[in-house]
N, C-alpha and C positions, 0 to 999 in steps of 0.2 A: 921327520916327525910331523911336519905340517903338510896338509894336503894341498895339491895344486889347484883344487877347485874353490879355494877360499875367496870370498869377496874382498877386494882391496879396500882399505879405509881411505879417507880423503886426506888425512894428514895428522900431525900431532903438534903439541905445544912444546917449545923449548923456552922456558921462562914465559914471557908474554908473547913471544914470536911464534906464529903458526907456520909450520913447515909442511908443504905439500909433498906427497910421495905417491908414486904409481903403485907400489906394492909394499905395504908396510909389514907384511908378514916376514920380510927379511930382517926386520928390526924388532926383535923380541927382547925384553928385559932392559928397557932403557931407563926405567925409574929405579930409584934406590929407596930403601926403607926410611932413610933419614929424610929424603925429599918428601916422601908421603906424609911423614909425621909433622914436618915443618910447614908444608905448603898451606897457605891461608887465602891466597888470591883466587877469587872465583874463576873458574875455567875448566876445560877438559884437558887432562894430561895423559898422553898416550904412552902405554908401556909396550905396545906392539902386539901383533897377533890377535887384534880385536879387543884387547883389554885396555880399559881407560879408567883413569881416576877422575871422578867428577867432584869438583869442589864448589859447593854452593856458598859456604861461609866458613869461618874459622871453626865452627862447631858442627858443620854438616859436610861430610865427605862420604862418597859411596863409590863402589866398583860397578862398572858397566861393561858388558860384553856386547860389542856391536858386530852384526853380520848383515850385509846387504843394507836394507833400510830398517832393520829391526834392532831393538835394544833389549837386553836382558839384564836385570839387576842382579848383582851377585852379593849384595849385602853392604853394610856400613864399613867404611875403612877403619873405624875405631874398634870394630869387632873382628873383621876379617883382615888378616895380615896380608902383606904384599905376596908372600909365597903362597898362602892359601888361595889368594885371588888368581895367581898364575896357574895353580893346579886346577881351579874351577874353569878357567879359560881354556886350559888344555883339554879338559873333558868336553867342553863345548865344541872345540875344533874336532875332536874325535867323533862326536855325534854327527857333526856336519859331514865328515868323510863317509859316514855310514848312511847318509841320507835322512838323518833324524833332525827335526827342528828342535833346538835346545829349549825354546819357550814351551812348545807342546810337551816335551819330555818333563819339564819342571811341573807343569800343570798335572800331568798324568801321575807323577810321583806324589803330589799333594792329594790327589783323588784317592790313590791307593792307600795313603796314610790314613785318610778319613775312613775308608772302608775297613781297614784293620782296626781302627778305634771302634767302628760300629759293631764289630764282633763282640764287644763287651756290653753293648746296649741291647737290652731285650725288648720284645714286643710289649711286655708289661710296663717297662720303663717308659716307652714311647706313649702308650695309652694313658698313663698317669700324667705325663707332661702335657698331652693334648687336652685332657679334661681340665687340668689346672689352668691352662692358657685360655680356654674357651668358655668356661662355666659362667663367667661374669656376663657374657652376652646371651646366655640361655634364659628362657622365660621363667623358669622356676627351679627350685631345688629338686622337685620331683623328676624333672627332665634329666638333671645331672645324675640322680640316683638310678634312673633307667639305664644310662650309659654304663655306670659302674657295675650294676647288677648283671646286665647281659654279657658284658665282656668277662666279668669274673666267673660267671656260671658256665658259659659255653666256650669262650675263646681261650682263656688263660690256662685251663687244664691241659690243653693241647699245644698251644703256641706261646703261652705266656713267658716261659723261661728261655725261649729260643732267640738267637740274635735276630734283630729285625731285618737284617740284610738277607737272611736265609729263608724268610717266609715266601713260599711259592704257591702256585695254583693248587698243587696236590695237598698242601697243608691247609689252605683256605677251605678246600672241599671237605677235608677231614673234619673241620669244624661245622660246616653248614649242612652237609648231606644228612646227618642223623636227625636233624630237626626240620629239614626243608618241607617235608610232607606233613609232619605232625603238628608243628606250630609255625605255619608259613609266614604269618605277619611278623612274629619275633625274629624268625630266620632272616627275612628280607631286611629288617632294620639292623640286625647284627652285621649283615654283609656290608651295609652302608657305613657302619661305624668302623669296621675293620679297614675299609677302603680309605676313610678319612684319616685314620691313624697312620696308615702306610704312606699316604700322600704327604702328610706332615713330616714323616721321617725322611722322605726323599728330599723335601725342601730344605731340611736341616743337614742334608748331606750324609745321612746315615744309611741310605740304600740307593741303588740305581736300578734302571730298567723299568718296564711297565708294571702297573699295579695289578697284582694277581687277583684282587678282589673286585676289579672293575666289572660292571654288569654288561653294559652295551658293547657288543663286539667281542666279548670274552666269555664271561660266565653264562650269558644268555644262550651260548652255543652248547652248553653242557647241562645246565639245570633247567627244569621246566619252569615256565612262567608262573609266578606266584599269583594265586587268586586272592587278591588282597580284599580284606573286609571293608565294607562300606560302613564306617562307624557313625555316619551322620545321615542315615536314610531319613528323609523327611516325609511327613504326612501332608497331603494336600490340605490347604487351610479350610476348604469347604467341608472336610470330614472331621475337623477338630471338635466342633460343638457336640456332634453325636458321640465322639469318642469320650469327651468329658462326661456326658451322661452315663455312658457305659462304665467309665472309671469309677464314678460315684457309687456304683453297685458293689464295688470291691471294698469290703470292710476291714481294712488294715492300714497301718501307719505308712507303709511304703506307697500305697496308692494315694494317700493324702499328700505325701512328699512330692510325688510325681505331678499331681494336680497343681501344687504350689509352684513347681518348676515351670509348668506351662503358663500359668497366669502371670508370673513375674519375669519370664524369659531367662531365669537364672541358669547357670551351668550346673552340671551334676555335682561337681566338687563343692560349689557354693551352697547347694542344697543340703548335702549330707553333712557338711560342717557347720550348718547354720546354728547360731547360739541365741538363746533367749535375750541376752543383754544387747544384741544387735537390733532388736525390734523396739521401735518407739511406737507403742500402741496409741498414745495420745495424739500423735501427729500422723499416724498411719505411714510410717517410713521404716524401711529396712536398710540399715547402714552396714555395708560389708567392708571391713577394714582392708587396707592396701595389701597386707601380707596374705590375704586369702583370695586376692583377685589376680587373674591371669596377666593383666596389664600392670600390676603393681601399684594401682592407684585406688583410693577409696571410692566406692560406688554406692550411691543412694538410689534405692528402688522405691518408687511410690506404690503403696499397697492399695489396690482397688477394694471396693466393698466386698467382693467375693473372696479376695485373698484375706482380708481382715476377718471375715466370718470363719474361714478355714483355720486361721491361726488361733483365734480366740476360743474355738471349739475344741482345740487339742488339749489333751490331758497333760498337765505339768508333772514332771518327775523331779527327783533330786539332781538329775543331770543338768549340766549347763547347756547341753545340746538340745535342740528342738526335736531331733530324731535320733536319740541314742541307739547305738547298735546298727544303724542304717549304713549301707554302702552302695556304691554304684551298681553292684551286682543285684542289690535289692530292687532297684528301679528297673533294671533290665529284666528281672524275673516277672515283674508286674506286666511289662510290655509283652513278654512271651506268653504269659497266662491269658491275656485278652487278645492275643494275636494281632497286635497293632501294626506290625510291618514297618515300624519306625523306631528311632532311637530317641532317648531323652534330648540329646543335643539337636536332633532333627527338628524338634518343635520350635527351636529358635528360627530356623529357616521358614517354618510355616508362618510364624509371626511376621517375619520380614516380608514374605510374599504378600500376606494379607495387608500389611501396612502400606506397601507401595501401590497395591492395586485397588484397595478399597477405602483408603483415606486420603486426605489432602496434606498430611504431615510431610515435611520435607525429609530428605535422606539423612541430614545431619541429626535430626531428632531421633529418627529410627535407629541409626547406628549407635548413638550414645545410649539409647535404651537397651541395646545389646551389649553395652560395656565394651564397644570396640574403640580402638584408638583412631581418631578422625583427624585428617589433615597432617601437615608437616609439623616438625618441632616448633617452628616459628609461629605457625598458625595456632597451635595449641597454647603457646605462651601468651598470645594476645586474646584468645577466645577461652577464657577461664570458666565461664558459666556452664553448668551441666544441664541447662534448659529444663530444670526440674518441673516447673508448672506445666510446660508443654508436654513433657513426658508423662505427667500425671493424667492429663487429658487423654493421651494416646493409650496408656495402660488401662484406663477406665473403659475406653471404647473396646479394647481387645478383650477385656474381662467380660464385658456385656455380650460381646459376640460369642465368646467361648461357652458361656453358660446359658445361651438361648438357642436351643436346637432349631427353633423356627426360623431364625435368621439364616441358618445353613440352607434350608429349603429355598429361601428367597434367592440366595446367591447362586445355588445350583440352577434354578429356573432362569436367572439372568444369564448365566454362562451358556446354558443350553440354547436360549433364544439367540445369543450372539453367534452361535455356530450355524444357525439355520440360514 
């Protein structure tokens, strides 16, 4: 029954005495069930054939199968009986005869069990788990909703109810190909989200193999490269004053909202959601609450004279919003109408370039004016000031520059002179 290629053990214990033997496979079945139950002295007690009882204390006993220099745990002696341990050891010896490593076989069995369990876990289950685990680190609820919406609309009808282990390249392409050419930006983001969900499932042991949604070296060999949209195309700051003058010829609320966005460097979402109760007319301050800010922190914007003129000239309605019915698309339409070649967000870049090149304000003041998070957590903890008065001076200068087309000609002349 026992193979001749078994590694001999070094010896065994008889009571407290260790007995060395050249070939212990000849001595199988030396322990008794009574001895196993009563033995409390720490030590290793050999049953033969590679099976050993390891006693750590009166309450800690376990079975170990030793072969060569390797040890395989077979379970607690309080759970696994002597006969069961011998059966397990016999199976290990049989595997050794067949050239199978018992430890590798045990790991393979566990992996297979996990894969079998994974057949009950669907892609939708994994997606929901991934979102729940990661949403606290995302910047906004809008970001979370984008994940939920894209997966629910495009992925789940095709792969949502399938076992996550069975998702392959063919299925991923079935999700992506119908929208790859028509809505490429959404398709590319969806691909990344599917990849993240599948990576997470692999880490959790729910699938094996390469990620079928991986782009580089995989899907990039099948799908054409996405021509991604430049959402933040910026206008050179020398052109901003002339653009403001042109914008003021547009007689509609959306144009006024876009002008306010440029003068205050506010983001699109902050503009379209602006409320009258956020405006302090007496002190010329716009206070945007934390829940409406990308960084999740209250932001105070000093309103320049031009911004105040714009705000006070607006007609008040019964709505709490400054621009009721306005959306990001409304601002986009204005830019398209006047052929601006830039985005609302891009004017923040225009402001940044102008501030760095045409003023002496430091980078910290400029970044806070853009409501960016500046420095490390520790630095922000000690530097709590929002440099409001310095920012008021900066925003006043920016407003004067934007609303004086003559200044733009001076800057253009200066830049042209520098190139000569």
